[in-house]
N, C-alpha and C positions, 0 to 999 in steps of 0.2 A: 117580629116573628122569628127571624133567624137566631137572634140572641136568646130568645126564650127556648128554642129547641136546643141550642148548644149548651145552655145552662142545665137543662134537663138531662142531656147526654152526660155531662160531667158528673152530675149528682148520681147517675145510674152507673158510673164506672167506665164511661167511654171518653177517654182523654182526648184533649186537643192541644196540649202542651207537652213537650218531650224533653228529656235530658240529652238525647243523642239523635243524630240523623238516622241511625239504624232504627231506632224506636219510631221516629216519624215515618220513615219509609214503610215499616211493617204495618203501621196503622193505616197509611194510605192504601196499601195493598188490600188489607181487610175490607176497608170501606169501599174500594173499587169493586171487589168481588160482590159485596152486598148490593152495590148500585147495579151491577150487571144482572144479578139475580132478580131484582125488582123490574128492570127493563124487560128481562126475559119473561116474567110473569105477565106483564102487560101485553107483550107480543104474543104469548101463547093464547091468552084469552081472546085477543083480537083476531088471531088466526081462526079460532073456533067459531067466532061470530061470522067471519068471512066464509068459512066452509058451510055454515048454515044458510048463508045467503046465496051461495053459488053452486052448491053440490046437492043434487037431488038425492033424497033419502038420508042425508046427514042430519042428525038431530043435534043441534048445538044451541047455545044460548042466543037469544035475540039481542040485538044491539041495546034495546031498551032495558032488558034485564041485566045485561053485563055492565051497563054504564056505571052504576055505583062502585063496582069492584075495579073497573078501569080507572076511575077517579082516585080510588084509594091507592092503587099501584103507583099512579103518577105522584101522589103525595109522598109515598115512600121514596120514589126517585128524588124528589126535591129535597127531602131530609138528608139523603146521602150526599147530594150535591152541596148542601149547606155545610156538612161536615168536611168534605174534601176541600172546599174553599177555605174554611177556617183553619184546617190543618196546614195548609200551604201559606197561611198568613194573609189570605185575601178577605175582602168584604164583598160577598157575592152580589149584594144590591148595588153597590157602587160600580163594581166590575160590569154588571149587566147594563147599567145606564151608560157607561163609557163605551161599551160595545155597540149599543143602540145608536149613540151619537156617531160613531165611526160608520156604521151601516147606513145611517141616514145620508151621510156625505157620499159614501161609496155607491149607493144605489139610487141616488137622487134622480138620475136619468130615466129610471123605470116608472116614476110616479106620473099619474095622470091627473 
């Protein structure tokens, strides 16, 4: 899944390999701004759902109606995370598994 997205990005002109660290840094900054934008879109929609649930007279989207767009925004977030990880030379799938292993050990005492 990650490789498929990265290959598509490269075909579309969004590089993941760079000649200089300045170029790498610039791309990371662009992708970070994109990530924050997608997180912001998710947060804004969720805010409107919440206002509709808690504020008398506010007409906002229902959670049910907003769910497809919320999921789409989260998919956009994931794509930016794939890119950021790739640009810094990571493998997000392996990195997540390693972090899960660490968290399993760290928080074992919380398990019931």
